[in-house]
C-alpha positions in Angstrom: -54.5 -26.9 -134.6 -53.9 -23.6 -133.1 -56.0 -24.3 -130.2 -53.9 -27.2 -129.2 -50.6 -25.1 -129.7 -52.1 -22.6 -127.5 -53.1 -25.1 -124.9 -49.7 -26.5 -125.0 -48.1 -23.2 -124.6 -50.5 -22.0 -121.8 -49.8 -25.1 -119.8 -46.0 -24.7 -120.3 -45.8 -21.3 -118.9 -48.3 -22.2 -116.0 -45.9 -25.1 -115.1 -43.0 -22.7 -115.3 -44.6 -19.7 -113.8 -46.4 -21.3 -110.8 -44.0 -22.2 -108.5 -44.8 -25.4 -106.8 -45.2 -25.9 -102.9 -41.6 -26.9 -101.6 -40.6 -28.6 -98.4 -37.2 -27.3 -96.6 -35.6 -30.6 -96.1 -33.4 -30.9 -92.9 -30.4 -32.8 -93.1 -26.8 -32.9 -92.1 -23.4 -33.6 -93.7 -20.1 -35.2 -92.1 -16.7 -34.2 -93.5 -15.0 -36.6 -93.4 -17.5 -39.4 -92.8 -14.9 -41.7 -91.9 -11.7 -42.0 -89.8 -10.5 -42.9 -86.6 -11.6 -42.5 -83.1 -10.3 -39.0 -81.8 -11.0 -37.6 -85.3 -12.0 -33.9 -86.0 -15.2 -34.1 -87.9 -16.9 -30.8 -89.4 -20.8 -31.1 -89.3 -22.8 -29.1 -91.5 -26.7 -28.7 -91.1 -29.0 -27.1 -93.3 -33.1 -26.5 -93.0 -33.0 -25.9 -89.2 -35.2 -23.5 -87.2 -33.6 -20.7 -85.7 -32.3 -21.6 -82.3 -29.8 -23.8 -81.0 -28.8 -27.4 -81.9 -26.9 -30.4 -80.0 -24.6 -32.3 -81.9 -24.3 -36.1 -80.0 -22.8 -39.1 -80.7 -25.0 -42.5 -80.5 -24.6 -46.1 -81.4 -25.9 -47.1 -85.0 -29.4 -47.4 -85.0 -30.2 -46.3 -81.2 -32.8 -43.9 -82.7 -34.5 -43.6 -86.2 -32.3 -41.9 -88.6 -34.2 -38.8 -88.7 -37.4 -37.8 -87.5 -39.7 -36.0 -84.7 -39.3 -37.9 -81.3 -40.8 -37.3 -78.1 -37.9 -38.4 -75.8 -34.2 -39.3 -76.3 -32.3 -42.2 -74.9 -29.9 -39.7 -73.2 -27.8 -42.6 -71.4 -26.7 -43.9 -74.8 -25.7 -40.5 -76.2 -22.3 -38.4 -75.9 -22.9 -34.7 -76.2 -20.4 -33.0 -78.5 -21.2 -29.3 -79.1 -24.1 -27.1 -78.9 -24.4 -24.8 -81.8 -26.6 -21.5 -82.8 -28.4 -22.0 -86.3 -28.0 -18.9 -88.3 -30.6 -18.7 -91.4 -31.1 -22.5 -91.2 -27.8 -23.6 -91.2 -24.5 -24.3 -89.0 -21.1 -25.5 -89.4 -19.2 -26.8 -86.5 -16.3 -29.1 -86.1 -16.2 -31.4 -83.4 -14.0 -34.0 -82.0 -15.0 -37.4 -81.5 -13.7 -39.6 -78.2 -10.8 -41.3 -78.1 -10.6 -45.2 -77.8 -11.4 -45.4 -74.0 -14.7 -43.8 -74.6 -15.4 -45.4 -77.8 -17.5 -49.2 -77.1 -19.8 -48.8 -79.8 -18.3 -50.9 -82.8 -17.2 -49.7 -86.1 -20.2 -47.3 -86.7 -21.8 -44.6 -84.8 -24.3 -42.1 -85.7 -23.9 -38.1 -85.2 -27.0 -36.7 -84.6 -28.3 -33.0 -84.7 -30.9 -32.7 -82.1 -33.4 -29.9 -82.2 -35.3 -29.3 -78.9 -39.1 -28.3 -79.2 -39.1 -28.1 -82.8 -41.5 -25.2 -83.9 -43.1 -27.4 -86.9 -44.3 -30.1 -84.5 -45.6 -31.0 -81.2 -42.9 -33.4 -80.5 -40.2 -32.6 -78.1 -37.3 -33.3 -80.6 -36.3 -33.3 -84.0 -33.3 -35.3 -85.0 -31.4 -35.4 -88.1 -28.2 -38.0 -88.4 -25.4 -39.1 -90.3 -23.3 -42.3 -90.2 -19.5 -42.1 -89.3 -17.4 -45.3 -90.1 -14.6 -46.0 -87.9 -11.4 -47.0 -89.5 -9.1 -47.1 -86.3 -9.0 -46.8 -82.8 -6.6 -43.9 -82.0 -6.6 -41.9 -78.5 -6.8 -37.8 -78.0 -3.4 -36.2 -77.6 -2.5 -35.2 -74.0 -4.0 -31.8 -72.9 -1.4 -29.3 -73.3 1.7 -28.9 -75.1 4.4 -30.6 -72.8 5.4 -34.1 -72.9 3.1 -36.8 -71.6 3.8 -39.1 -68.6 6.7 -41.5 -69.4 8.3 -39.6 -72.0 12.0 -38.5 -71.5 12.8 -34.7 -71.7 16.5 -34.9 -71.5 17.3 -34.9 -74.9 15.4 -31.7 -75.4 16.7 -30.5 -72.2 20.4 -30.5 -73.5 19.5 -29.1 -76.7 18.1 -26.1 -74.8 21.1 -25.8 -72.8 23.4 -26.2 -75.5 21.4 -23.3 -77.4 21.5 -20.9 -74.4 25.3 -21.3 -74.2 25.8 -21.1 -77.4 23.8 -17.7 -77.5 25.5 -16.5 -74.5 28.8 -17.1 -76.1 27.8 -15.2 -79.0 26.9 -12.2 -77.1 30.0 -12.5 -75.1 32.2 -12.5 -78.4 30.0 -9.4 -79.7 30.6 -7.3 -76.8 34.2 -7.9 -76.8 34.6 -7.2 -80.4 32.6 -4.0 -79.6 34.8 -3.1 -76.4 38.2 -3.5 -78.6 36.9 -1.3 -81.4 36.1 1.3 -79.0 39.5 1.1 -77.5 41.2 1.3 -80.7 39.3 4.7 -81.3 40.2 6.1 -78.1 
């Protein structure tokens, strides 16, 4: 009986003390994983080798969901960003194309591509996650001004009235100061 208990204790200590060989899993996460076109999506990656990765957009099922590949269908992909990997991970917010650049359906793949992966003789390692489209939206116009076709007369009138009111207040303040100065003299 003592021998059986000692054997069980030794087995438990061995299982706990000796670490099992671990495989680092490479994957990406999207936040959010659904939304309209032109959405900002945070892409977080884990388990990548040091170097640079490319974040791209592709039609659903254009490539295997992840794995080592010898070539990529560049004509079906849109590059969104290039990111440096530090300590196996990265985090980057990308903006998806607006509705004019989206002819791929209700779901797309966001790919993270690492060229010449050190753990394989393949040309690329691809990790992917699916993004579901909820609506078509356009990207906002570049800059902060009004877009073509908008009327700006309302804003112009408010700006002119504000500057006139400010000038009147300054004039009134100077007149009050001038009278106060004359009263002392």
